[in-house]
C-alpha positions as CSV (number, residue, x, y, z in Angstrom):
1,M,-45.4,65.6,-84.5
2,R,-46.9,63.3,-81.9
3,K,-44.5,60.5,-82.8
4,I,-41.5,62.8,-82.3
5,F,-42.8,63.8,-78.9
6,K,-43.3,60.2,-77.8
7,A,-39.8,59.2,-79.1
8,S,-38.3,62.2,-77.3
9,M,-40.1,61.3,-74.1
10,F,-39.0,57.6,-74.4
11,A,-35.3,58.7,-75.0
12,A,-35.5,61.0,-72.0
13,A,-36.9,58.2,-69.8
14,V,-34.1,55.8,-70.9
15,L,-31.4,58.4,-70.1
16,L,-33.0,59.2,-66.8
17,A,-33.1,55.5,-65.8
18,A,-29.5,54.9,-66.9
19,S,-28.1,58.0,-65.2
20,P,-27.5,56.3,-61.8
21,L,-25.4,53.7,-63.5
22,A,-23.2,56.3,-65.1
23,G,-22.2,57.7,-61.7
24,C,-21.0,54.3,-60.4
25,S,-17.4,54.0,-59.7
26,D,-15.5,50.9,-60.9
27,A,-15.3,49.8,-57.2
28,R,-19.1,50.0,-56.8
29,I,-19.6,48.0,-60.0
30,A,-17.1,45.4,-58.9
31,K,-18.8,45.0,-55.6
32,F,-22.2,44.5,-57.3
33,Q,-20.6,41.9,-59.6
34,A,-19.1,40.1,-56.6
35,L,-22.4,39.5,-54.9
36,G,-22.9,35.9,-54.0
37,T,-19.4,34.9,-55.3
38,P,-17.0,33.0,-53.1
39,A,-14.3,35.0,-51.4
40,R,-11.0,34.4,-49.5
41,V,-11.3,35.5,-45.9
42,T,-8.0,36.2,-44.1
43,C,-8.3,37.5,-40.5
44,Y,-5.5,38.7,-38.3
45,S,-5.0,39.2,-34.5
46,G,-1.8,40.7,-33.2
47,G,-0.2,40.5,-36.7
48,R,-0.8,36.8,-36.8
49,V,-3.2,35.0,-39.3
50,I,-5.9,33.4,-37.2
51,L,-8.3,32.5,-40.0
52,D,-7.6,31.9,-43.7
53,D,-10.5,30.2,-45.5
54,F,-12.8,30.5,-48.5
55,S,-16.5,31.1,-48.4
56,T,-19.0,29.2,-50.4
57,G,-20.8,32.4,-51.3
58,K,-21.3,35.9,-50.0
59,V,-19.5,37.1,-46.8
60,L,-22.0,39.0,-44.7
61,S,-21.5,41.7,-42.1
62,E,-23.2,41.7,-38.7
63,S,-25.6,44.6,-38.5
64,E,-25.1,45.3,-34.8
65,S,-21.3,44.6,-34.5
66,D,-18.1,44.7,-36.4
67,G,-18.2,41.0,-37.2
68,I,-18.6,39.0,-40.3
69,Y,-19.9,35.6,-41.1
70,F,-19.8,33.1,-44.0
71,N,-20.2,29.4,-44.8
72,S,-16.8,27.8,-44.9
73,R,-15.9,26.0,-48.2
74,T,-13.4,23.9,-46.2
75,T,-15.6,22.6,-43.4
76,G,-19.2,23.4,-44.6
77,R,-19.8,25.1,-41.3
78,L,-20.9,28.7,-40.5
79,I,-17.9,30.8,-39.4
80,E,-18.4,34.0,-37.4
81,T,-15.6,36.4,-36.4
82,S,-15.0,39.9,-35.1
83,A,-11.3,40.1,-36.1
84,D,-9.5,42.4,-38.6
85,C,-10.2,40.6,-41.9
86,V,-9.4,41.1,-45.5
87,I,-12.1,39.8,-47.9
88,D,-10.7,39.0,-51.4
89,H,-13.7,38.4,-53.7
90,M,-13.6,36.2,-56.9
91,T,-10.1,34.8,-56.2
92,A,-9.0,31.2,-56.9
93,V,-7.6,28.9,-54.3
94,P,-3.8,29.1,-54.6
95,A,-1.8,25.9,-55.3
96,G,-0.6,24.4,-52.1
97,W,-2.9,26.5,-50.0
98,T,-3.7,25.3,-46.5
99,P,-6.6,26.7,-44.5
100,V,-6.1,28.2,-41.1
101,L,-9.2,27.5,-39.0
102,P,-10.2,28.5,-35.5
């Protein structure tokens, strides 16, 4: 009887611990999987591409502004911007791609 109770409590604990994962959307899971992976960052101003580069790792958001920053795979330098940007995680460098740098 005691073994059954312990097994039931263990099963309940496992289910309780796993329940937050069951509620994750596929987008949330993909965002978690993309942590620390390189990304293509394309930024626009007035409908023109002003920055098109790849990061060496995670693209971070500024906590007190609308800006982002990342380490450029092209130059090795830190890039910071406050433009309208699209961040495409886990993408390969297209053949013939040329960076657009500030």
